[in-house]
LUMMILO-935831 format. One record per residue (C-alpha): residue in three letters; chain; x, y, z. Coordinates in steps of 0.02 Angstrom, whole numbers, plus 50000, padded with zeros to 5 digits. Example, Ala and Ser with C-alpha at 12.3 -4.5 7.8 and 13.67 -1.06 7.14 Angstrom:
BEGIN
SITE resn chain     x     y     z
SITE  ALA     A 50615 49775 50390
SITE  SER     A 50684 49947 50357
This chain:
BEGIN
SITE resn chain     x     y     z
SITE  MET     A 51994 49183 48403
SITE  ALA     A 51862 49149 48523
SITE  SER     A 51667 49237 48448
SITE  ASP     A 51571 49347 48531
SITE  THR     A 51427 49232 48575
SITE  GLN     A 51554 49112 48706
SITE  THR     A 51626 49282 48817
SITE  ARG     A 51432 49366 48845
SITE  PRO     A 51361 49309 48954
SITE  LEU     A 51194 49205 48947
SITE  SER     A 51045 49354 49002
SITE  ASP     A 50929 49311 49137
SITE  HIS     A 50768 49225 49035
SITE  GLN     A 50921 49086 48954
SITE  THR     A 50981 49053 49111
SITE  THR     A 50774 49013 49196
SITE  ARG     A 50773 48884 49044
SITE  SER     A 50947 48798 49085
SITE  GLU     A 50848 48766 49286
SITE  PRO     A 50817 48603 49339
SITE  VAL     A 50603 48586 49338
SITE  GLY     A 50640 48560 49515
SITE  GLU     A 50720 48689 49573
SITE  LEU     A 50592 48801 49477
SITE  VAL     A 50425 48729 49577
SITE  GLN     A 50560 48720 49720
SITE  ARG     A 50620 48928 49708
SITE  ALA     A 50394 48981 49684
SITE  SER     A 50340 48860 49821
SITE  GLN     A 50440 48944 49945
SITE  GLN     A 50420 49131 49881
SITE  LEU     A 50240 49073 49881
SITE  THR     A 50281 49026 50045
SITE  GLU     A 50336 49194 50104
SITE  LEU     A 50175 49286 50021
SITE  VAL     A 50058 49196 50120
SITE  ARG     A 50134 49213 50278
SITE  ALA     A 50172 49420 50234
SITE  GLU     A 49994 49432 50170
SITE  LEU     A 49933 49326 50326
SITE  ARG     A 50062 49482 50452
SITE  LEU     A 49971 49629 50371
SITE  ALA     A 49803 49571 50429
SITE  GLN     A 49872 49526 50589
SITE  ALA     A 49911 49722 50581
SITE  GLU     A 49762 49792 50504
SITE  MET     A 49628 49682 50623
SITE  LYS     A 49730 49743 50782
SITE  GLU     A 49739 49911 50732
SITE  LYS     A 49511 49887 50682
SITE  GLY     A 49509 49824 50833
SITE  LYS     A 49607 49974 50951
SITE  ARG     A 49455 50084 50847
SITE  TYR     A 49312 49973 50914
SITE  GLY     A 49402 49973 51081
SITE  LYS     A 49411 50147 51087
SITE  GLY     A 49234 50172 51008
SITE  GLY     A 49165 50036 51174
SITE  GLY     A 49251 50143 51270
SITE  LEU     A 49194 50290 51219
SITE  PHE     A 48984 50246 51211
SITE  GLY     A 48990 50173 51390
SITE  GLY     A 49086 50355 51455
SITE  ALA     A 48933 50442 51349
SITE  GLY     A 48817 50331 51442
SITE  LEU     A 48901 50340 51607
SITE  VAL     A 48894 50547 51572
SITE  GLY     A 48724 50564 51510
SITE  PHE     A 48670 50439 51687
SITE  LEU     A 48736 50603 51782
SITE  MET     A 48661 50684 51676
SITE  LEU     A 48502 50622 51711
SITE  GLN     A 48501 50636 51910
SITE  ALA     A 48557 50803 51894
SITE  LEU     A 48405 50851 51765
SITE  VAL     A 48304 50754 51919
SITE  ALA     A 48406 50883 52054
SITE  THR     A 48349 51035 51975
SITE  ALA     A 48183 50960 51962
SITE  ILE     A 48190 50967 52153
SITE  ALA     A 48262 51126 52167
SITE  ALA     A 48156 51229 52063
SITE  LEU     A 47998 51144 52155
SITE  ALA     A 48097 51171 52330
SITE  VAL     A 48177 51363 52301
SITE  PRO     A 48162 51505 52205
SITE  LEU     A 48251 51528 52026
SITE  PRO     A 48446 51537 52096
SITE  VAL     A 48436 51383 52137
SITE  TRP     A 48359 51240 52002
SITE  ALA     A 48463 51391 51863
SITE  ALA     A 48621 51320 51945
SITE  ALA     A 48552 51124 51927
SITE  LEU     A 48516 51181 51722
SITE  ILE     A 48648 51246 51701
SITE  VAL     A 48751 51088 51772
SITE  THR     A 48649 50973 51672
SITE  ALA     A 48671 51051 51515
SITE  VAL     A 48852 51040 51528
SITE  LEU     A 48841 50821 51564
SITE  GLY     A 48749 50833 51411
SITE  VAL     A 48855 50947 51315
SITE  ILE     A 48995 50814 51360
SITE  ALA     A 48908 50671 51342
SITE  ALA     A 48865 50717 51164
SITE  VAL     A 49016 50761 51134
SITE  MET     A 49100 50600 51186
SITE  ALA     A 48934 50494 51083
SITE  LEU     A 48973 50564 50943
SITE  THR     A 49161 50535 50957
SITE  GLY     A 49128 50366 51004
SITE  LYS     A 49033 50346 50826
SITE  LYS     A 49157 50389 50721
SITE  GLN     A 49305 50283 50804
SITE  VAL     A 49160 50147 50771
SITE  SER     A 49121 50208 50581
SITE  ARG     A 49345 50213 50547
SITE  ALA     A 49341 50052 50600
SITE  ALA     A 49199 49956 50494
SITE  PRO     A 49203 49827 50401
SITE  PRO     A 49304 49720 50528
SITE  LYS     A 49380 49630 50374
SITE  PRO     A 49584 49650 50325
SITE  GLN     A 49516 49746 50162
SITE  GLN     A 49731 49795 50104
SITE  ALA     A 49776 49628 50142
SITE  ILE     A 49617 49583 50049
SITE  GLU     A 49644 49636 49927
SITE  ASN     A 49820 49606 49891
SITE  VAL     A 49795 49433 49892
SITE  LYS     A 49677 49445 49736
SITE  ALA     A 49802 49541 49622
SITE  ASP     A 49936 49421 49679
SITE  VAL     A 49815 49291 49664
SITE  ALA     A 49790 49377 49447
SITE  GLU     A 49984 49382 49474
SITE  ILE     A 49990 49193 49494
SITE  LYS     A 49855 49150 49356
SITE  GLU     A 49927 49250 49252
SITE  SER     A 50095 49204 49256
SITE  ALA     A 50052 49013 49233
SITE  HIS     A 49953 49044 49089
SITE  ARG     A 50095 49061 49019
């Protein structure tokens, strides 16, 4: 009659002890390589997203500058119209100037918001993951 110890499969812990050290080192090396590659892909994706936000914010700042320049041109036209013609003409020019000013302000605030959402320009999530991975590896090595 066979005993229970002969028919029971070995646990994972017992199996690991019977594996050659070379295989364990090779597997650990492979897993570490895969982990590093995954973290690099994450960092790349995160930096790409932040770059898009900086680009969008910069474009909106540029648009705000252009509309602000148009606002100044309208202001000059307003001053000329105010000197040359009675109230209705310069009032119309002043309304156009105010509308352009509001557009410039909205674009500038939107651009600032986009740039602040992209800051800081480093892959925060990837850095935190790498720190956690290093801590886990150190902890495993001490066992």
